RORO-24240 format. One line per 2 residues: their letters; for each residue x, y, z of N, C-alpha, C, CB. Coordinates in pm, whole numbers, plus 50000, padded with zeros to 5 digits. Glycine has a CB too. Layout:
<pts>
A = X/Y/Z/X/Y/Z/X/Y/Z/X/Y/Z; ...
</pts>
This chain:
<pts>
ME = 03706/53431/30156/03726/53309/30211/03647/53223/30185/03735/53308/30322; 03691/53092/30207/03573/52964/30132/03503/52927/30234/03637/52810/30062
DT = 03370/52911/30274/03225/52895/30338/03291/52715/30375/03043/52927/30196; 03300/52735/30525/03338/52561/30542/03181/52525/30602/03503/52511/30686
MG = 03243/52386/30608/03057/52308/30649/03105/52187/30670/02906/52293/30508; 03139/52169/30850/03139/52090/30908/03083/51935/30876/03101/52149/30984
MT = 03136/51773/30895/03035/51697/30936/03098/51588/30998/02944/51662/30833; 03004/51561/31085/03037/51443/31197/02995/51371/31115/02975/51427/31349
LE = 03104/51234/31180/03072/51109/31131/03066/51043/31266/03176/51047/31022; 02958/50960/31324/02953/50888/31398/03030/50736/31388/02838/50897/31408
IP = 03070/50710/31460/03128/50535/31460/03076/50473/31564/03296/50503/31479; 03050/50371/31622/03053/50302/31699/03151/50283/31801/03034/50230/31647
EG = 03117/50299/31927/03251/50295/32060/03323/50156/31988/03179/50256/32279; 03254/50041/32010/03300/49904/31964/03414/49894/31847/03174/49832/31913
VV = 03379/49935/31743/03431/49998/31599/03582/50084/31653/03286/50131/31518; 03554/50163/31715/03608/50285/31725/03796/50146/31819/03463/50448/31855
HA = 03745/50068/31921/03814/49979/32042/03894/49887/31912/03677/49869/32175; 03785/49834/31823/03852/49758/31729/03908/49807/31637/03793/49683/31681
MR = 03939/49917/31591/04055/49955/31499/04227/49932/31558/04027/50120/31469; 04282/49904/31451/04400/49902/31436/04480/50049/31414/04410/49814/31337
LP = 04442/50100/31458/04517/50227/31466/04543/50282/31594/04454/50324/31396; 04683/50395/31573/04703/50434/31740/04619/50520/31784/04833/50497/31781
RK = 04578/50542/31906/04501/50596/31943/04526/50735/31917/04482/50558/32048; 04631/50822/31941/04695/50902/31900/04679/50954/31799/04774/50879/31905
GT = 04633/51015/31697/04648/51024/31578/04507/50978/31531/04766/50953/31531; 04431/50921/31546/04338/50839/31487/04223/50894/31403/04287/50770/31584
KE = 04232/51059/31433/04109/51131/31380/04207/51194/31211/04037/51288/31526; 04331/51195/31253/04411/51216/31111/04406/51116/31058/04547/51254/31105
EL = 04466/50999/31062/04519/50926/31034/04332/50831/30942/04627/50876/31176; 04229/50885/30998/04101/50822/30955/04066/50988/30783/03942/50815/31161
KK = 04125/51037/30828/04065/51139/30721/04191/51074/30615/04066/51348/30770; 04343/51053/30635/04409/51013/30520/04357/50892/30440/04537/50991/30557
LL = 04291/50808/30538/04247/50692/30469/04081/50677/30410/04279/50582/30569; 04052/50775/30432/03919/50827/30350/03961/50900/30218/03827/50941/30445
AV = 04047/51012/30244/04054/51054/30140/04095/50996/30009/04104/51129/30165; 04162/50868/30079/04266/50812/29986/04138/50680/29892/04434/50726/30105
AL = 04017/50669/29977/03946/50589/29933/03845/50659/29835/03898/50520/30037; 03834/50786/29883/03730/50838/29782/03789/50905/29646/03640/50948/29857
YA = 03907/50903/29645/04002/50951/29594/04023/50841/29408/04128/50941/29732; 04023/50739/29504/04014/50595/29441/03914/50598/29387/04017/50476/29520
KG = 03781/50575/29405/03671/50575/29367/03628/50678/29247/03609/50588/29477; 03703/50778/29262/03666/50898/29164/03558/51014/29221/03598/50831/29027
IL = 03574/50992/29359/03434/51077/29405/03483/51220/29457/03341/50993/29544; 03642/51199/29486/03693/51333/29514/03826/51389/29389/03756/51320/29684
GI = 03828/51475/29330/03960/51501/29288/04107/51514/29381/03938/51615/29226; 04187/51518/29277/04340/51447/29369/04359/51567/29505/04537/51453/29234
GK = 04315/51710/29431/04310/51783/29504/04243/51864/29626/04327/51806/29454; 04083/51820/29591/04040/51799/29763/04079/51683/29844/03888/51789/29782
AR = 04085/51541/29772/04157/51438/29829/04251/51485/29922/04220/51362/29736; 04342/51572/29895/04474/51636/29949/04427/51727/30029/04573/51700/29849
EL = 04356/51755/30040/04318/51876/30127/04236/51831/30232/04245/51987/30051; 04164/51718/30211/04096/51673/30325/04186/51531/30423/03941/51625/30256
AG = 04278/51504/30329/04359/51436/30420/04453/51528/30519/04442/51344/30338; 04493/51667/30449/04584/51777/30534/04710/51728/30530/04545/51803/30691
VS = 04727/51617/30389/04906/51673/30336/04926/51748/30250/05003/51581/30281; 05085/51718/30171/05121/51809/30058/05078/51704/29951/05291/51867/30051
KL = 05093/51800/29859/05012/51689/29727/05184/51578/29714/04949/51825/29496; 05271/51596/29725/05383/51537/29729/05373/51408/29839/05486/51645/29758
EF = 05302/51421/29985/05295/51350/30055/05177/51245/30005/05290/51416/30167; 05052/51354/29956/04945/51254/29955/04948/51167/29820/04805/51329/29972
YG = 05027/51184/29702/05090/51058/29595/05183/50963/29696/05210/51132/29446; 05215/50966/29789/05290/50879/29889/05191/50778/29948/05358/50968/30009
LL = 05091/50858/30027/05006/50782/30010/04941/50673/29942/04973/50824/30011; 04882/50777/29817/04838/50670/29672/04931/50557/29675/04861/50747/29502
KK = 05056/50571/29641/05157/50495/29588/05129/50387/29743/05332/50593/29550; 05126/50391/29832/05133/50298/29974/05028/50205/29960/05110/50381/30123
DG = 04888/50258/29918/04780/50204/29871/04764/50138/29751/04707/50279/29873; 04863/50156/29646/04864/50092/29518/04718/50166/29441/04859/49906/29542
VP = 04757/50296/29492/04597/50349/29390/04675/50469/29277/04427/50466/29529; 04622/50397/29137/04679/50479/29076/04671/50590/29034/04697/50449/29024
LN = 04737/50723/29005/04656/50826/28978/04559/50796/28835/04753/50953/28968; 04449/50894/28916/04341/50961/28758/04398/51045/28713/04190/51035/28768
YG = 04460/50989/28586/04496/51143/28534/04509/51034/28366/04694/51259/28630; 04416/51132/28294/04434/51039/28144/04444/51168/28044/04273/50915/28095
EE = 04400/51075/27911/04449/51162/27822/04445/51314/27806/04409/51124/27734; 04280/51326/27866/04233/51479/27843/04312/51535/27964/04049/51513/27851
DL = 04367/51503/28070/04453/51564/28171/04588/51602/28061/04491/51444/28317; 04619/51485/28030/04767/51523/27931/04752/51683/27833/04789/51366/27788
KK = 04655/51642/27761/04642/51727/27680/04621/51889/27743/04538/51673/27603; 04571/51871/27853/04530/52022/27926/04686/52062/27993/04382/52003/28078
DI = 04796/51976/28031/04921/51983/28086/04949/52026/27941/04996/51849/28165; 04988/51994/27835/05078/52099/27752/05002/52162/27701/05169/52061/27652
ET = 04927/52210/27700/04847/52305/27655/04875/52402/27737/04716/52275/27646; 04908/52417/27904/04938/52501/27980/05079/52530/27959/04903/52468/28099
IK = 05150/52432/27934/05278/52446/27930/05270/52534/27777/05365/52292/27943; 05251/52476/27728/05297/52563/27580/05258/52663/27573/05261/52523/27452
AL = 05128/52739/27653/05119/52869/27706/05197/52929/27821/05004/52879/27735; 05250/52869/27868/05348/52937/27961/05473/52898/27908/05336/52898/28112
SV = 05514/52923/27839/05637/52904/27690/05682/53056/27645/05546/52817/27516; 05545/53133/27666/05551/53232/27490/05725/53336/27493/05352/53410/27485
</pts>
């Protein structure tokens, strides 16, 4: 079982009231926004960003597309995927 460490982010009340987010689900929406931003900056990989967002891989791809964030998928990733495919095709 994975150890968990929570983190609390305090946001000033005036900022919370100024957010143009629905009151219901604000926490979940902020987690999605944070996950996309951290992925876009290369701070989190796609798996952990998706975990933070609390959505499926497909849903996270949709969030990235909606915000115009490209996949961080380079030549090395492609080589690894090709090797994995070859290994599975034995």
